[in-house]
N, C-alpha and C positions, 0 to 999 in steps of 0.2 A: 582707248588704250587699255589693254588687259593687264590685270594684276599689278597696277602701278604701285600699290603699297608695298610690294616686295623689292623695290629698287635697292633699299638699304637694309633690308631685314637681316641679312647675314652679317652685315657690318655691326648691327646692334648686338648680335650674339658675341662678337669679339670684344666689344666695349664692356659688356657685362662680365665677361670672363676675366678682364684685367683687374678686377677689384682685389686688393692685396690683403693678406693676413699680416697684421703689424703687431709689434710688441706693445703692451700697455704700460710697462714700467719705464720711467725716464732713465736714460743713461747719459754719460758724459763722453764727449770726444772733442777733439780739436780739428778744425778744418781751415786751411788757408783760404782767405777771402778770394772769391772769383776763380778758384782753381778747380777745373773739372775733376770729378772723382771717378776713378776706374773701379771695376768690379773687385779687383784685388785689394785696392785701398779700402773700399767699403767693407770688405770682409775682415781685414785686419782691425779696422776701427771697431766693428761690432764685437769681434772676439775679445778685444781688450776692454770693452765697456759693458757687455751684457751682464746684468746683475744675476741672471740665472746661473751663469758660470761661476761667479763669485760665491753664490750660495752653495754650490757643490764643492768648491774649494774649502769653504768653511766646514762642510761635513767631513772632508778629508782631515782637516786639522782636529776636529773632534775625535775622529777615529785614531789619530796619532796620540792624542791625549789618553785614550783608553789603553793604548799599548804601554804608555809610561805608567799608568796606574797599576797595570798588572805587574810590571817590573818592580814598582814600589812595594807591592804585596810580598815580594820575595826578599826584600831588604829588612834591616833591623827595625824593630818596632819598639818605641819607647812609650812607657806609661808612667805617669807621675800624678800624685795627689798630695797637695799641701793643705793642711787643715788646722783649725784652731777651735778650741771648745772649752767647756768648764768641766772640772773634776773635783771630787772631794779632797780636802787636805788630809794628809796622813803623817803624823809625827810619832816619836817615841818608840821606834823599832817595830819588829814584827811579832814580838812576844808581849804577853800581858804585863811583864815586869818592866816594860818601857825601854828595853834594849834589843839589840840584834844578836845577843849571845845567850846561851842557855847554861845556867849554873848547874853544879852537881846535884843540887836539890830538886832539879826538874823545872820545867817551864811549859807554858801553854801558848799556842799560837792565837793571835788576836782573831776575833770573828766579827769585828765591826766595820768591815770593808764597805758596806753599803749605807752606813750612817753618815750624817752630815754634822756630827757633833763638833768637829774641828773647823767647819766652814768650807768655803769653796776657793778654788784657785784656777788660774788659766793654764791650759795644756796645749801644746802645739806639736805637730807631727808631720812627717813626710814619708810616704810609701812610694816606691819606684821600682820599675823592672825594665830590663832591656832584653828583648827576645829576638833571636835570629832563627827563622825557619831553616831546617836542615833538609827535610824531605817531605813532600806533600802528596806522594803517591799519584803524581801526574796532574794535580790541579793547576799549578802554575804553568807547567809546560803546555797543557792543552788550552787553557784560557789565553796564554800568550800567543800561541799559534793562531787561535781563532781571531784574536784582536788584530794581528798583522794581516791576515787574509781579509778581514773586514775592511781594513784600510785600503787594500788593493781593490776591493769591490767599489768603494767610494771613489777611488781614482778613476775607475772605468766610467762612473757616472759623470765625472767631469768631461771625459771624452764624448759621452752621449750629448751632454749639454752643448758642447762645442759644435757637434754635428747639427743639432737643431738650429743654432745660430747661423752656421754656414749655409744651411738650406734656406733659412728665412731671408738672408741677404739676397740670395739669387732670386727668390720669389719676388722680392720687392724691386730689385734692379731690373730684371727682365720684364716684370709686369709693367713697370713705368715705361720702358722702351716700347712695349707692345701698345700701350695706351697712347703714347705720343705719336707713334707711327700711324696708328689708326686715325687719330685726329688730323694729322697732316694729310693723309690720303683723302679723308672726307672733305677737307678744305679745298683740295685741288679739284675734286669732282664738283664741289659746289660752285667754284668759279666758272668751270666750263658749262655747267648746267644753267647758271644764271645768264651767261652770255647767250646761250641757245634760247632761253626763255624770252630775253629781250627781243631777239630776232623774231621769235614766233609771235610775240604780241603785235609787232609791226605788221607781220604777214596776216594775222587774224584781223587786225583793224582794216587792212586793205582788202580783205575778203579772199585772200589767196589760199588760206587753209581753213579748215573747219574749227569752230570754237572747242569742240570735244578734244582735239589734240592739245590745245592750250590748257584746258582744264586738267587733262591727264598729267601734263608736265608740271603744272602748278601744284598738284597733289604730291607728285614726286619730290618737288622742292621742299614742301612742308615736312615730308618724312625725313628728308636729308637734314634739314635744320634741327629736327628733333634728335636724331642720332648724333649730330655734331655737338649739341648741347650736352648730351649724355657722355660723349667722349671727353669733352672738356672737364666735366666734373670728375670722371674717373681718373683722368690724368692728374688732376689736383690731389685727389685722394692718394694716388700712387706715389707722388713725389713726397707728400707728407709722411706716408708710411716709410719710405726709404730714409727720410730724416730721422724718424723715431728709431729705426733699426740701428743706425750708425751713431746715434747720440747727438744729433744736431738739433738745436732749438726749432720748434715748429714754425716760428716766424722768420727763420733764416732763409737765405737764398742760396741754392746749390745747383750745380750743373753736373751732368754725367758725361763721361769722356766719349762714350760710344755715340756715333751719329745715328745709328739705327740698330734694330735688333737683327742679329745674324745667327744662323745655326752654329752650335759649338761642334767640336770634333767628336765623332762617335768613338768610344773606347775600343781598343783592340781586345781580342781574346774570345774564345768560344765560351758558351754558356757553362759547360762543365768546369772549365778552368776558373771562371769567375766565381762559381759557387764554392769551389774548393778554397779559393783565395778568401772568400768571405768568412768561411768557417774558421780560418786561421787568423783573420785580421779584425773581425768585428769586435768591438768592446763587449758586446753581450756575451760572447763566448768566454772571454776572460772572466767576466762577472759570474757566469755559470760555473766555471771550473773553480774559481776562488771561493764562490759561495758554498759549493758543495763541500770543499775541503774545510772551510771555516765551520760549517755546521757539524761535520763529523768530529772535529776537535771539540766543539761545544758540547756535543752529546757525551764524548769521553770525559770531559771535565765535570759535567753534571754527575755522571756515574761515579767518578772518583771522590765525590763529596761524602760517600759513605765511609771512607777511610780517614784515619786521624792525620794530624800534622805532627811530624817529629821536629822538636825544637830544642835549642840550648840558649841559656842566657844567665842573667844575674838578677836576683830579687833582693831588694834592700829596703830598710825602713828605719825610722828613728822617731822617738817622741821625747818631749821634755816637759816636765811639770814641776815648777818650783814648789818646794816643800815636801817632795817625796825623794827618798833615798834611792840610789841606783843599786840594785842587787845583782851580784854575780853568781848566785847560787844556781847550779844546774837544774835543780828541781823546782825552784820557785821563780815564777815569771812576774816581772813588774811591767805590765804593758804600757803604763803611763810615763815611764822613765827608762828608756832602753834604746839600743841601736844594734842593728844586725845587717848582715849581708851574706849571701850564699849563692854560689853557682848552682844552676839547676839544668837538668835535661829531662824532657818528658814527652808524652803524647797527649794531644789535645783533640777531643771530639766536639763538634758543634753542629748537630744536624737533627732534623726531625724526620723519622722514617716515612711518614705519610707525605710530607712536603717533598722529600727527596724523590719518591716515586712519581709524584706529580711533575716535578721539574724535569725528570728524565723523559717522561712521556711527552711533555710539551716540546722538549728539544728534539726528540725523534720525529714528532709530527712536523716541526719546522723543517727538519732535514728532508722529509718526504716531499714537502712543498717545493723546496729548492731543487730537488732532483727532478720533479715534474716540470718545473719551469725550464730547467736546462734541456730536458728532452724536447720540450716544445720549441725552444730556440733552435735546436739542431734540425728539427723538422721544418720550422717556419722560415729560417733564413734562406735556404736554397730556393724556396718558393718566391720570397721577396726579390731575390736576384733574378729569377726567371721572369717574373712579372715585369720588372723594370727593363730587363734585357729585351724581351719581345716587344714591349711598348716602344722603346727607343728605336729599335730597328724598323718597326712598322711606321712610326712617325717620320723617320728618316726617308723612307720610300715615298710617303705622302708629300713631304716637302719637295722632293725632286719632281713629282708630278705637278704639284701646285705651282712651282716656279715656272714651269712651261705654260701652265694655264693662265697665270696672271700676266705673263708677257704677251701671250696671244690675245687675251681679252682686252688688254690695254691697246694693242695695235688695232683690234676690232673697233674699240670705242673711238680712237683718234681718226681712223679712216671713215667711220660713220659720221662724225662731226663734219669732216671735209665733204663727204657726199651730200650731207644735209644742206650745208652752205651752198653747194653747187646745184641744189634743187633736184638731185637724183634720188633722194630718200625722203620719206615723211617722218613726222615726229614719233610715230610708234616704233619704227626701227631704231631711232636714236635712243629712246628710253630703254629699249631692250638691251642695247649695247652698253649703256651706262650701268644698268642693273647687273649685267654679267661681269663687268669690270669691277664693280664695287664688291660683289660677292667674292670674286676670286682673290682680290687684294686682302679683304678682311679675313678670309679663310686662311690665307697664307700667313698672315701675322699671328693669328691664333695658333696655328699648327706649329710655327717656329717656337713660340713661347712654350707650348705643351712639350715639344721635343726637347728643348733646353732643360726644362724642369725634369723630364723623364731621365735625361742623362745625369742630372744632378742627383736624382733619387737612386739611380744605379750606383753612383759613387758612394752614397750613404749605405746602400745595401751591401756593397762589397767592402766597406770600411776605408775607401780611398779618399779621405778628406783629412784636413789638418787635425791631428790628435796629439795630445800632450800626455805622455806616459809618465806617471809619477813613480819614481824609484822607491824601492823598499827601504 
């Protein structure tokens, strides 16, 4: 018998194809015992349990906190300092005559302010200010707009994470169905081949057929058992991957609702229409638009740092030192025993010219990078749509052809078994029919899985998957 090792060779290709890409992080979900899980249910479970989505939501919360921080920079700012220390005692007035008054004969101011002849005492004080920015020459406005747009960019990243989860669920779910259908198909072929082998053994023992035909069929049976073992292992990997995706413990038992893998509906619409829809719907486009606007505001904010801040407020302070008189003389200040408060209005600068130039250059470079990414997205997204579109339509045509092929090869195999049992055909013709049927069935399952995934990728390319838009 010729090329007997190829009886199941294409079936093995399908089995290898069915290996899933699964999540590595554990997630939580609840599943009713023994209740079959539909694709929609699995998707909802994964979208509510995937830690990657929660991570992006946390980034949105951090971006919102940055908005609140910018708002806080525009509000009142309070500064206070309460202190206690030691100070020299001072008694007997400000003049050398020991009083605070100057007689007609004249007087002299004391000059022993730095001596400790009279000992030390405790002094306490409080300085405080309340400042309200009035005008920042665009700093708060531009930083605030940049922060809000940055929050919108992070919200789009949540939508991207949801898209990844949505696609992963379909890869796991359909991959499991393809692996299970492959295993069932191989088991069916195995049962038929085993019956034929038993009959052939009897005929070989009776000398009715040559031993070479029996050996060829035995070789085919061994290859079939090999691919069946591979199919069983891949099916087990696939169902464990699906459990991980939806958050079910690895040792739990689950069932899927679909009895077999079937082609999904091909989306309507021409390529140009879908590409235009993608440019309006994809989260990446919103990210590009908001990212560019955010960086423009950021650059403007950096440039405005060269200007001062106009502010108004109240500055106050008080100190008290026992043993020192409080003076109300407008020319003589007693800093260790006084109280004051005054409204103020002023301009405040706080920048380094060299650092300012570097910050502006850095912001402009970041803006150029964001603009380049946006341009790349506008160029790349239509190609992604075109690639998924052409692949989906091509695989759809292949499925139609393979559906006819698998039906005809199955009829061929069944009729060949019947002719073999009637003595009209030999073992070589039987093996060729089994080979053709197995290849056609395996290729059909593989192509349906590829087609379903290509349709799912087309949905991702056009943005037609469940997205959550976080409001401003």
